[in-house]
N, CA, C and O atoms as a GROMACS GRO file, in nm:
protein
  284
    1MET      N    1  -3.566  -1.074   0.009
    1MET     CA    2  -3.497  -0.998   0.017
    1MET      C    3  -3.344  -1.054  -0.046
    1MET      O    4  -3.307  -1.167  -0.013
    2ALA      N    5  -3.270  -0.980  -0.126
    2ALA     CA    6  -3.149  -1.063  -0.151
    2ALA      C    7  -3.020  -0.969  -0.077
    2ALA      O    8  -3.033  -0.851  -0.044
    3SER      N    9  -2.920  -1.035  -0.063
    3SER     CA   10  -2.829  -1.002   0.020
    3SER      C   11  -2.656  -0.957  -0.009
    3SER      O   12  -2.607  -0.995  -0.116
    4ILE      N   13  -2.593  -0.901   0.060
    4ILE     CA   14  -2.505  -0.847   0.019
    4ILE      C   15  -2.357  -0.940   0.023
    4ILE      O   16  -2.246  -0.909  -0.021
    5LEU      N   17  -2.416  -1.096   0.112
    5LEU     CA   18  -2.315  -1.167   0.170
    5LEU      C   19  -2.261  -1.271   0.051
    5LEU      O   20  -2.157  -1.335   0.065
    6PRO      N   21  -2.333  -1.280  -0.050
    6PRO     CA   22  -2.246  -1.357  -0.181
    6PRO      C   23  -2.138  -1.312  -0.234
    6PRO      O   24  -2.049  -1.386  -0.274
    7VAL      N   25  -2.134  -1.136  -0.242
    7VAL     CA   26  -2.051  -1.054  -0.282
    7VAL      C   27  -1.920  -1.094  -0.208
    7VAL      O   28  -1.811  -1.126  -0.255
    8PHE      N   29  -1.979  -1.077  -0.033
    8PHE     CA   30  -1.800  -1.122   0.041
    8PHE      C   31  -1.755  -1.287   0.024
    8PHE      O   32  -1.635  -1.316   0.025
    9PHE      N   33  -1.838  -1.369   0.011
    9PHE     CA   34  -1.823  -1.518  -0.025
    9PHE      C   35  -1.747  -1.550  -0.109
    9PHE      O   36  -1.649  -1.623  -0.096
   10VAL      N   37  -1.802  -1.471  -0.250
   10VAL     CA   38  -1.724  -1.510  -0.385
   10VAL      C   39  -1.599  -1.387  -0.361
   10VAL      O   40  -1.521  -1.382  -0.457
   11LEU      N   41  -1.576  -1.309  -0.273
   11LEU     CA   42  -1.425  -1.252  -0.301
   11LEU      C   43  -1.340  -1.360  -0.173
   11LEU      O   44  -1.220  -1.384  -0.186
   12VAL      N   45  -1.416  -1.413  -0.061
   12VAL     CA   46  -1.283  -1.495  -0.028
   12VAL      C   47  -1.245  -1.610  -0.130
   12VAL      O   48  -1.131  -1.651  -0.156
   13VAL      N   49  -1.361  -1.651  -0.181
   13VAL     CA   50  -1.311  -1.794  -0.295
   13VAL      C   51  -1.226  -1.743  -0.395
   13VAL      O   52  -1.130  -1.811  -0.433
   14VAL      N   53  -1.256  -1.603  -0.455
   14VAL     CA   54  -1.127  -1.534  -0.572
   14VAL      C   55  -1.024  -1.536  -0.478
   14VAL      O   56  -0.938  -1.614  -0.515
   15THR      N   57  -1.003  -1.493  -0.393
   15THR     CA   58  -0.916  -1.458  -0.329
   15THR      C   59  -0.848  -1.525  -0.240
   15THR      O   60  -0.751  -1.477  -0.181
   16GLY      N   61  -0.915  -1.707  -0.211
   16GLY     CA   62  -0.827  -1.850  -0.245
   16GLY      C   63  -0.767  -1.874  -0.340
   16GLY      O   64  -0.657  -1.928  -0.328
   17LEU      N   65  -0.834  -1.834  -0.502
   17LEU     CA   66  -0.768  -1.912  -0.587
   17LEU      C   67  -0.667  -1.781  -0.628
   17LEU      O   68  -0.562  -1.808  -0.684
   18MET      N   69  -0.684  -1.709  -0.612
   18MET     CA   70  -0.572  -1.593  -0.625
   18MET      C   71  -0.425  -1.644  -0.572
   18MET      O   72  -0.317  -1.648  -0.630
   19VAL      N   73  -0.467  -1.687  -0.419
   19VAL     CA   74  -0.306  -1.800  -0.348
   19VAL      C   75  -0.337  -1.849  -0.388
   19VAL      O   76  -0.275  -1.785  -0.473
   20CYS      N   77  -0.394  -1.935  -0.445
   20CYS     CA   78  -0.302  -2.068  -0.530
   20CYS      C   79  -0.275  -2.054  -0.684
   20CYS      O   80  -0.229  -2.153  -0.741
   21ALA      N   81  -0.293  -1.974  -0.736
   21ALA     CA   82  -0.197  -1.957  -0.869
   21ALA      C   83  -0.109  -1.890  -0.836
   21ALA      O   84  -0.011  -1.909  -0.909
   22ALA      N   85  -0.081  -1.766  -0.704
   22ALA     CA   86   0.025  -1.748  -0.692
   22ALA      C   87   0.113  -1.871  -0.628
   22ALA      O   88   0.227  -1.864  -0.673
   23LEU      N   89   0.100  -1.967  -0.548
   23LEU     CA   90   0.151  -2.061  -0.500
   23LEU      C   91   0.204  -2.169  -0.586
   23LEU      O   92   0.318  -2.205  -0.616
   24PHE      N   93   0.114  -2.198  -0.610
   24PHE     CA   94   0.122  -2.344  -0.746
   24PHE      C   95   0.151  -2.287  -0.877
   24PHE      O   96   0.093  -2.359  -0.958
   25THR      N   97   0.216  -2.184  -0.943
   25THR     CA   98   0.248  -2.163  -1.101
   25THR      C   99   0.368  -2.225  -1.106
   25THR      O  100   0.460  -2.214  -1.024
   26PRO      N  101   0.364  -2.284  -1.198
   26PRO     CA  102   0.470  -2.403  -1.256
   26PRO      C  103   0.626  -2.326  -1.273
   26PRO      O  104   0.604  -2.220  -1.331
   27LYS      N  105   0.797  -2.342  -1.240
   27LYS     CA  106   0.841  -2.249  -1.263
   27LYS      C  107   0.876  -2.272  -1.352
   27LYS      O  108   0.875  -2.383  -1.404
   28GLY      N  109   0.938  -2.128  -1.418
   28GLY     CA  110   1.011  -2.100  -1.562
   28GLY      C  111   1.042  -2.001  -1.591
   28GLY      O  112   1.053  -1.901  -1.521
   29SER      N  113   1.067  -2.019  -1.731
   29SER     CA  114   1.121  -1.831  -1.749
   29SER      C  115   0.950  -1.758  -1.755
   29SER      O  116   0.954  -1.636  -1.770
   30GLN      N  117   0.884  -1.785  -1.750
   30GLN     CA  118   0.733  -1.712  -1.781
   30GLN      C  119   0.641  -1.741  -1.686
   30GLN      O  120   0.520  -1.738  -1.706
   31GLN      N  121   0.728  -1.789  -1.516
   31GLN     CA  122   0.621  -1.810  -1.473
   31GLN      C  123   0.532  -1.675  -1.344
   31GLN      O  124   0.445  -1.693  -1.259
   32VAL      N  125   0.618  -1.530  -1.394
   32VAL     CA  126   0.587  -1.437  -1.365
   32VAL      C  127   0.448  -1.386  -1.451
   32VAL      O  128   0.345  -1.362  -1.388
   33LEU      N  129   0.452  -1.374  -1.582
   33LEU     CA  130   0.380  -1.379  -1.688
   33LEU      C  131   0.208  -1.451  -1.637
   33LEU      O  132   0.095  -1.402  -1.626
   34ILE      N  133   0.278  -1.619  -1.611
   34ILE     CA  134   0.129  -1.685  -1.584
   34ILE      C  135   0.059  -1.626  -1.466
   34ILE      O  136  -0.055  -1.580  -1.462
   35ARG      N  137   0.181  -1.641  -1.334
   35ARG     CA  138   0.090  -1.597  -1.212
   35ARG      C  139  -0.008  -1.416  -1.245
   35ARG      O  140  -0.121  -1.387  -1.205
   36THR      N  141   0.074  -1.340  -1.316
   36THR     CA  142  -0.001  -1.206  -1.305
   36THR      C  143  -0.126  -1.244  -1.395
   36THR      O  144  -0.241  -1.242  -1.351
   37SER      N  145  -0.086  -1.285  -1.549
   37SER     CA  146  -0.229  -1.353  -1.596
   37SER      C  147  -0.325  -1.400  -1.563
   37SER      O  148  -0.435  -1.347  -1.583
   38LEU      N  149  -0.308  -1.522  -1.501
   38LEU     CA  150  -0.428  -1.604  -1.395
   38LEU      C  151  -0.495  -1.472  -1.265
   38LEU      O  152  -0.617  -1.467  -1.252
   39MET      N  153  -0.439  -1.412  -1.211
   39MET     CA  154  -0.461  -1.328  -1.131
   39MET      C  155  -0.476  -1.225  -1.193
   39MET      O  156  -0.366  -1.176  -1.168
   40LEU      N  157  -0.511  -1.173  -1.237
   40LEU     CA  158  -0.558  -1.068  -1.329
   40LEU      C  159  -0.715  -1.058  -1.395
   40LEU      O  160  -0.801  -0.970  -1.396
   41ALA      N  161  -0.703  -1.228  -1.461
   41ALA     CA  162  -0.790  -1.251  -1.485
   41ALA      C  163  -0.908  -1.258  -1.383
   41ALA      O  164  -1.014  -1.197  -1.390
   42LEU      N  165  -0.867  -1.344  -1.289
   42LEU     CA  166  -0.928  -1.373  -1.188
   42LEU      C  167  -1.008  -1.229  -1.110
   42LEU      O  168  -1.122  -1.225  -1.065
   43ALA      N  169  -0.941  -1.155  -1.112
   43ALA     CA  170  -1.005  -1.004  -1.071
   43ALA      C  171  -1.054  -0.955  -1.170
   43ALA      O  172  -1.056  -0.844  -1.117
   44ALA      N  173  -1.098  -0.936  -1.271
   44ALA     CA  174  -1.197  -0.878  -1.389
   44ALA      C  175  -1.276  -1.006  -1.373
   44ALA      O  176  -1.395  -0.981  -1.394
   45CYS      N  177  -1.259  -1.112  -1.349
   45CYS     CA  178  -1.405  -1.182  -1.367
   45CYS      C  179  -1.465  -1.137  -1.242
   45CYS      O  180  -1.572  -1.076  -1.241
   46TYR      N  181  -1.397  -1.165  -1.135
   46TYR     CA  182  -1.486  -1.111  -0.983
   46TYR      C  183  -1.560  -0.989  -1.006
   46TYR      O  184  -1.683  -0.982  -1.009
   47LEU      N  185  -1.467  -0.878  -1.025
   47LEU     CA  186  -1.491  -0.720  -1.061
   47LEU      C  187  -1.656  -0.718  -1.153
   47LEU      O  188  -1.766  -0.663  -1.139
   48MET      N  189  -1.598  -0.803  -1.239
   48MET     CA  190  -1.755  -0.762  -1.355
   48MET      C  191  -1.859  -0.831  -1.240
   48MET      O  192  -1.935  -0.755  -1.180
   49TRP      N  193  -1.860  -0.937  -1.220
   49TRP     CA  194  -1.982  -1.044  -1.133
   49TRP      C  195  -2.014  -0.924  -1.062
   49TRP      O  196  -2.111  -0.858  -1.098
   50MET      N  197  -1.952  -0.895  -0.977
   50MET     CA  198  -1.990  -0.802  -0.841
   50MET      C  199  -2.022  -0.636  -0.924
   50MET      O  200  -1.981  -0.556  -0.840
   51VAL      N  201  -2.058  -0.580  -1.010
   51VAL     CA  202  -2.100  -0.500  -1.059
   51VAL      C  203  -2.202  -0.562  -1.119
   51VAL      O  204  -2.287  -0.474  -1.137
   52THR      N  205  -2.244  -0.668  -1.162
   52THR     CA  206  -2.355  -0.693  -1.241
   52THR      C  207  -2.463  -0.782  -1.130
   52THR      O  208  -2.581  -0.807  -1.153
   53TYR      N  209  -2.380  -0.823  -0.998
   53TYR     CA  210  -2.470  -0.893  -0.873
   53TYR      C  211  -2.511  -0.763  -0.876
   53TYR      O  212  -2.628  -0.749  -0.913
   54LEU      N  213  -2.436  -0.638  -0.842
   54LEU     CA  214  -2.492  -0.514  -0.689
   54LEU      C  215  -2.607  -0.419  -0.759
   54LEU      O  216  -2.698  -0.364  -0.698
   55ALA      N  217  -2.577  -0.411  -0.944
   55ALA     CA  218  -2.663  -0.384  -1.060
   55ALA      C  219  -2.791  -0.384  -1.012
   55ALA      O  220  -2.859  -0.293  -0.966
   56GLN      N  221  -2.815  -0.502  -1.030
   56GLN     CA  222  -2.936  -0.574  -1.018
   56GLN      C  223  -2.993  -0.624  -0.875
   56GLN      O  224  -3.101  -0.682  -0.871
   57LEU      N  225  -2.924  -0.602  -0.765
   57LEU     CA  226  -2.963  -0.579  -0.614
   57LEU      C  227  -3.008  -0.443  -0.577
   57LEU      O  228  -3.088  -0.446  -0.484
   58HIS      N  229  -2.969  -0.278  -0.642
   58HIS     CA  230  -2.987  -0.193  -0.611
   58HIS      C  231  -2.998  -0.125  -0.778
   58HIS      O  232  -2.900  -0.083  -0.840
   59PRO      N  233  -3.089  -0.126  -0.811
   59PRO     CA  234  -3.118  -0.040  -0.944
   59PRO      C  235  -3.111   0.037  -0.965
   59PRO      O  236  -3.163   0.091  -0.867
   60LEU      N  237  -3.073   0.141  -1.051
   60LEU     CA  238  -3.111   0.257  -1.089
   60LEU      C  239  -3.220   0.358  -1.114
   60LEU      O  240  -3.260   0.464  -1.066
   61ILE      N  241  -3.243   0.295  -1.187
   61ILE     CA  242  -3.411   0.275  -1.203
   61ILE      C  243  -3.519   0.242  -1.193
   61ILE      O  244  -3.545   0.223  -1.312
   62SER      N  245  -3.603   0.220  -1.144
   62SER     CA  246  -3.682   0.161  -1.066
   62SER      C  247  -3.814   0.140  -1.190
   62SER      O  248  -3.852   0.242  -1.249
   63PRO      N  249  -3.873   0.014  -1.221
   63PRO     CA  250  -3.981   0.005  -1.359
   63PRO      C  251  -4.079   0.055  -1.285
   63PRO      O  252  -4.096   0.031  -1.165
   64VAL      N  253  -4.157   0.135  -1.365
   64VAL     CA  254  -4.256   0.207  -1.367
   64VAL      C  255  -4.390   0.131  -1.438
   64VAL      O  256  -4.405   0.090  -1.553
   65LYS      N  257  -4.463   0.129  -1.345
   65LYS     CA  258  -4.663   0.036  -1.364
   65LYS      C  259  -4.723   0.117  -1.474
   65LYS      O  260  -4.792   0.191  -1.403
   66SER      N  261  -4.745   0.156  -1.588
   66SER     CA  262  -4.800   0.173  -1.667
   66SER      C  263  -5.000   0.214  -1.648
   66SER      O  264  -5.063   0.110  -1.632
   67LEU      N  265  -5.052   0.289  -1.648
   67LEU     CA  266  -5.183   0.199  -1.625
   67LEU      C  267  -5.275   0.232  -1.757
   67LEU      O  268  -5.397   0.243  -1.752
   68GLN      N  269  -5.222   0.240  -1.837
   68GLN     CA  270  -5.286   0.271  -1.995
   68GLN      C  271  -5.247   0.121  -2.020
   68GLN      O  272  -5.345   0.059  -2.063
   69ALA      N  273  -5.160   0.060  -2.010
   69ALA     CA  274  -5.152  -0.101  -2.026
   69ALA      C  275  -5.209  -0.226  -1.991
   69ALA      O  276  -5.186  -0.342  -2.025
   70GLU      N  277  -5.323  -0.149  -1.884
   70GLU     CA  278  -5.417  -0.228  -1.813
   70GLU      C  279  -5.546  -0.232  -1.852
   70GLU      O  280  -5.631  -0.315  -1.819
   71SER      N  281  -5.563  -0.102  -1.954
   71SER     CA  282  -5.746  -0.125  -2.015
   71SER      C  283  -5.714  -0.198  -2.102
   71SER      O  284  -5.798  -0.246  -2.177
   0.00000   0.00000   0.00000
């Protein structure tokens, strides 16, 4: 059976990457833009992965076995 633990594990990894992006962005006139872009990209990728993973973990429509296909 699948678990929800990967969602939390990947969240911790993405949060760590966001902290690294915030701390290690090179100084310059575009620092805020670069930092914001990196953090927004990480958040969007995580949300897309999480929604896809959870949709496969708990599908809205379950497959139905057809009796006519067996004959």
